[in-house]
BAKOL-113449 format. One line per field, with one value per residue: y, z, x of N, C-alpha, C, O in turn. Coordinates in steps of 0.001 Angstrom, whole numbers, always signed. Example, Ala and Ser with C-alpha at 12.3 -4.5 7.8 and 13.67 -1.06 7.14 Angstrom:
BEGIN
npy <- -5690; -2250 .
npz <- +7800; +7080 .
npx <- +13190; +12850 .
capy <- -4500; -1060 .
capz <- +7800; +7140 .
capx <- +12300; +13670 .
cpy <- -3300; +30 .
cpz <- +7800; +7870 .
cpx <- +13200; +12900 .
opy <- -3319; +1138 .
opz <- +8465; +8039 .
opx <- +14236; +13409 .
// end
This chain:
BEGIN
npy <- -1169; +2222; +4993; +7813; +11217; +14074; +16752; +19686; +22120; +22945; +24807; +25633; +27874; +29999; +29469; +29822; +32525; +33786; +33161; +34652; +37270; +37547; +37129; +38689; +38344; +39304; +39282; +38292; +39041; +37729; +38948; +38301; +39833; +39814; +41573; +42133; +42558; +43673; +43312; +43322; +41271; +42774; +42676; +40686; +39439; +37631; +38404; +40107; +41153; +43129; +44707; +45907; +48408; +50192; +50605; +50822; +53140; +53239; +53243; +51590; +48595; +47345; +44279; +42372; +38980; +37422; +38516; +37579; +35536; +33921; +33762; +34244; +33757; +35924; +35355; +36751; +38696; +38015; +40265 .
npz <- +0; -902; +614; +2185; +1071; +2588; +3952; +1969; +3188; +6571; +8295; +10635; +10856; +10721; +13026; +15036; +14634; +15178; +17894; +18872; +18238; +19778; +22483; +22797; +23484; +24027; +21168; +19208; +16120; +13632; +10848; +7326; +6650; +8871; +10901; +14049; +15502; +18005; +19686; +19850; +18173; +16310; +14093; +11155; +7802; +4709; +3595; +5217; +8539; +11314; +13559; +16748; +18667; +20751; +23575; +23623; +22536; +19874; +16303; +14951; +12944; +9628; +8379; +5721; +5080; +3574; +4236; +6696; +8676; +10989; +13915; +17425; +20757; +23422; +26581; +29460; +31839; +35271; +37869 .
npx <- +838; +644; +2371; +848; +908; +2463; +525; -113; -526; -318; -1241; -81; +1545; -298; -1808; +147; +924; -1511; -1743; +490; -351; -2665; -1867; +360; +3215; +6653; +8633; +11459; +12826; +14799; +16324; +16957; +19098; +20637; +20146; +18485; +15310; +12988; +9867; +6283; +3862; +1427; -244; -803; -532; -790; +1626; +3221; +4384; +3342; +5274; +5159; +6671; +6332; +6841; +9529; +10331; +10888; +10258; +7343; +7274; +6778; +7249; +8284; +7476; +9258; +11660; +12311; +14301; +14033; +11869; +11311; +9972; +10738; +11971; +10564; +12252; +12583; +11897 .
capy <- +0; +3423; +5938; +9056; +12400; +15079; +17810; +20865; +23188; +22472; +25974; +25881; +29265; +30834; +29215; +30437; +33984; +34190; +33084; +35792; +38514; +37612; +37168; +39761; +38182; +39947; +38382; +38802; +38600; +37802; +39178; +37677; +40736; +39620; +42492; +41602; +43559; +43115; +43981; +42317; +41172; +43397; +42315; +39986; +38898; +36634; +38908; +40846; +41242; +44454; +44586; +47116; +48606; +51469; +50783; +50978; +54446; +53054; +53171; +50283; +48110; +46385; +43424; +41355; +37625; +36881; +39114; +36993; +34258; +33211; +34567; +33458; +34489; +36290; +35134; +37954; +38578; +38226; +41413 .
capz <- +0; -982; +1731; +1829; +1026; +3634; +3472; +1409; +4185; +7917; +8959; +11905; +10857; +11057; +14431; +15880; +14508; +15912; +19307; +19166; +18152; +20876; +23801; +22710; +24161; +23327; +20223; +18515; +14724; +12958; +9423; +6468; +6638; +10113; +11918; +14940; +16032; +19101; +19973; +19853; +16923; +16394; +12926; +10096; +6698; +3928; +3098; +6165; +9957; +11918; +14856; +17538; +19592; +21409; +24886; +23456; +21951; +18491; +15399; +14615; +11672; +8768; +7906; +4765; +5535; +2870; +4848; +8026; +8779; +12008; +15051; +18636; +21928; +24368; +27962; +30290; +32987; +36577; +38559 .
capx <- +0; +1487; +2291; +165; +1764; +2269; -370; +551; -677; -669; -1824; +599; +2006; -1456; -2135; +1174; +826; -2711; -1351; +1361; -1118; -3632; -1230; +1363; +4508; +7765; +9298; +12642; +12832; +16105; +16108; +17964; +20257; +21374; +19622; +17462; +14388; +12201; +8607; +5220; +3122; +110; -1048; -85; -1327; -49; +2903; +4054; +4031; +3528; +5929; +4957; +7792; +6021; +7457; +10974; +10585; +11331; +9109; +6786; +7805; +6108; +8336; +7855; +7814; +10428; +12849; +12483; +15009; +13253; +11439; +11087; +9517; +11787; +11530; +10556; +13148; +11951; +12504 .
cpy <- +1250; +4326; +7200; +10216; +13310; +16166; +19018; +22023; +22574; +23559; +26226; +27322; +30192; +30684; +29920; +31964; +34516; +34197; +34309; +37112; +38654; +37818; +38230; +39539; +38940; +38908; +39080; +38194; +38792; +37896; +38504; +38541; +40556; +40533; +41782; +42753; +42877; +43958; +42934; +42403; +41773; +42914; +41534; +39662; +37946; +37086; +39601; +40723; +42699; +44224; +45916; +47216; +49862; +51654; +50931; +52343; +54372; +52956; +51729; +49893; +47231; +45574; +42384; +39984; +37075; +37471; +38501; +35662; +33373; +34202; +33653; +34370; +34727; +36079; +36438; +37715; +38854; +39365; +41229 .
cpz <- +0; +237; +1274; +1884; +2214; +3098; +2979; +2403; +5528; +8725; +10343; +11984; +11284; +12533; +15360; +15811; +15234; +17420; +19693; +19164; +19320; +22226; +23916; +23547; +23372; +22431; +19641; +17122; +14173; +11465; +8607; +6366; +7871; +11237; +12763; +15471; +17051; +19327; +20127; +18554; +17112; +15274; +11963; +8980; +5918; +3568; +4130; +7591; +10385; +13317; +15582; +18589; +20424; +22763; +24799; +22861; +20516; +17587; +15189; +13224; +10941; +8124; +6951; +5221; +4842; +3402; +6214; +7922; +9787; +13066; +16241; +19765; +22864; +25771; +28736; +31500; +34276; +37297; +40043 .
cpx <- +896; +1280; +1575; +1159; +1470; +1343; +420; +527; -1041; -1366; -1223; +1105; +880; -1803; -1133; +1111; -408; -2425; -508; +592; -2093; -2955; -134; +2626; +5576; +8422; +10520; +12619; +14234; +15819; +17199; +19216; +21136; +20899; +18562; +16622; +13484; +10961; +7530; +4434; +1739; -805; -177; -1060; -430; +1363; +3794; +3533; +4175; +4077; +5802; +6046; +7587; +6687; +8969; +11330; +11091; +10109; +8644; +7263; +6803; +7224; +7770; +8332; +9051; +11738; +13176; +13212; +14284; +12796; +11225; +10622; +10694; +11233; +11627; +11441; +12382; +12671; +12472 .
opy <- +1338; +4412; +7605; +10191; +13307; +16468; +19333; +22820; +21771; +23265; +26961; +27924; +31074; +31677; +30538; +32628; +35586; +35123; +34932; +37979; +39763; +38613; +38617; +40451; +39186; +37798; +40308; +36990; +39888; +37031; +38170; +38035; +41078; +40293; +40932; +43798; +41672; +45179; +41792; +43457; +41335; +42759; +41695; +39617; +37504; +36251; +39674; +40262; +43417; +43614; +46940; +46257; +50534; +52777; +51146; +52660; +55337; +52616; +50785; +50754; +46465; +46126; +41608; +39839; +36335; +36982; +38849; +34771; +32223; +35337; +32453; +35581; +33849; +36569; +37138; +36651; +39818; +39416; +42095 .
opz <- +814; +803; +117; +2649; +2763; +1905; +3506; +2448; +5614; +9731; +11140; +13058; +12118; +13212; +16348; +16840; +15840; +18130; +20724; +19998; +19801; +23035; +25021; +24249; +22177; +22867; +19595; +16959; +14239; +10892; +9142; +6030; +7921; +12403; +12259; +15845; +16979; +19177; +20490; +17923; +17970; +15480; +11950; +9194; +6436; +3267; +3936; +7831; +9874; +14159; +15095; +19310; +20772; +23087; +25819; +22701; +20004; +18061; +15241; +12418; +11563; +7402; +7318; +5693; +5456; +3059; +6825; +7179; +9493; +13114; +16093; +19741; +23071; +26103; +28679; +32117; +34358; +37328; +40783 .
opx <- +1816; +190; +1685; +2123; +369; +1376; +1487; +1464; -1971; -2011; -1805; +1096; +1082; -2065; -1526; +1233; -354; -2818; -761; +853; -2322; -3434; +247; +3064; +5410; +8729; +10591; +12418; +14790; +15156; +18256; +20287; +22250; +21214; +17828; +17154; +13241; +10998; +7812; +4351; +973; -2009; +1044; -2271; +596; +2216; +5008; +2418; +5034; +3418; +6280; +6323; +8557; +7074; +9623; +12509; +11658; +9025; +9433; +7616; +6067; +8055; +6888; +9459; +9819; +12814; +14186; +12799; +13957; +13270; +10990; +10841; +11532; +10153; +12638; +11385; +11621; +13901; +12938 .
// end
């Protein structure tokens, strides 16, 4: 019996981005240029993410997905 193919879409990206937008944890995004930016995800669509950085006094960013190498949640430091 032939093995079934993996699904073309798992929708895990959508699920994770929705989680980030709803809970607003601090995330760090590493760009393909090597630059890293930090903030929280406010909005996303098929082509870009909006990274909000208001508590850092820096401008908010619209980042195209093809410019992102990876992103991850930053652990909050206990004070």
